[in-house]
C-alpha positions in Angstrom: 1.3 -7.7 6.1 -1.6 -7.2 3.8 -1.8 -3.9 1.9 -4.9 -2.7 0.1 -4.7 0.6 -2.0 -8.1 1.9 -2.9 -9.1 4.9 -4.9 -12.7 6.2 -5.5 -12.6 4.5 -8.9 -10.8 1.2 -8.3 -8.7 -1.2 -6.3 -5.1 -0.4 -7.2 -3.2 -3.0 -5.2 -3.8 -5.9 -2.9 -1.0 -8.0 -1.6 1.6 -9.0 0.9 4.2 -6.4 1.8 7.2 -6.1 4.2 7.4 -2.3 4.3 5.4 0.8 3.1 6.7 4.3 3.2 4.1 7.1 3.1 3.9 10.9 2.8 2.4 12.1 6.1 1.2 15.6 6.7 4.3 16.3 8.9 6.7 14.2 6.9 7.4 10.8 5.6 6.8 7.7 7.8 7.1 3.9 7.4 5.0 0.9 8.4 6.6 -2.4 9.2 5.2 -5.8 10.4 3.4 -5.7 13.8 3.0 -1.9 13.8 0.8 -0.4 16.4 -2.8 0.5 15.3 -2.8 3.8 13.4 -5.0 6.2 11.5 -3.4 9.1 9.7 -4.0 11.6 7.0 -1.7 11.7 4.0 -0.4 14.5 1.9 0.5 14.6 -1.8 3.6 12.6 -2.4 5.2 9.2 -3.2 4.2 5.9 -1.7 7.0 3.3 -1.7 6.2 -0.4 -1.3 8.4 -3.4 -0.7 6.3 -6.4 -1.7 6.6 -10.2 -1.2 6.7 -11.2 -4.9 6.4 -14.9 -4.3 3.2 -14.6 -2.3 1.6 -12.0 -4.6 2.2 -14.0 -7.7 -0.6 -16.4 -6.7 -3.2 -13.7 -5.9 -6.4 -14.1 -8.0 -6.5 -11.6 -10.8 -10.0 -10.5 -9.8 -8.8 -9.6 -6.3 -5.6 -7.9 -7.5 -5.5 -4.3 -8.6 -3.9 -2.6 -11.5 -0.6 -2.0 -9.7 -0.4 -5.7 -9.1 -0.2 -6.4 -12.8 2.2 -3.5 -13.5 4.6 -4.5 -10.7 4.0 -8.2 -10.2 7.7 -9.0 -10.5 9.1 -5.9 -8.8 10.3 -6.3 -5.2 10.0 -2.6 -4.7 7.8 0.0 -6.5 6.4 3.4 -5.9 3.5 5.5 -7.1 2.1 9.0 -6.5 -0.9 10.0 -4.5 -2.6 13.4 -4.1 -3.5 12.7 -0.5 -5.6 10.3 1.4 -6.0 8.3 4.7 -4.3 5.2 6.0 -5.5 2.7 8.6 -3.2 0.1 10.1 -4.6 -2.6 12.3 -3.5 -6.2 13.0 -1.0 -6.3 10.2 -3.5 -5.0 7.6 -2.9 -1.7 5.9 -5.7 0.0 4.2 -4.7 3.1 2.1 -7.6 5.2 0.7 -5.9 7.4 -1.8 -6.9 10.3 -4.1 
């Protein structure tokens, strides 16, 4: 799956992932490969990402975000958000975060 994490200021992450866990308004939920289409609001909390390190190592630095550089060799990493919106469609996850 392709994950893009975008804030109003910058692209934080773009890369291949196997699992994303998100803080929903009614509790935490996860996204796996071939998930049904989804749009959801997110609350303040932790986003946990399981990335495909081998695939993300070859992403162009201009396309990659700041989290790519910070966690390029980490199979799993997490970061905090203050809320946002997620869209899942055709194995692409777009996270608009505050």
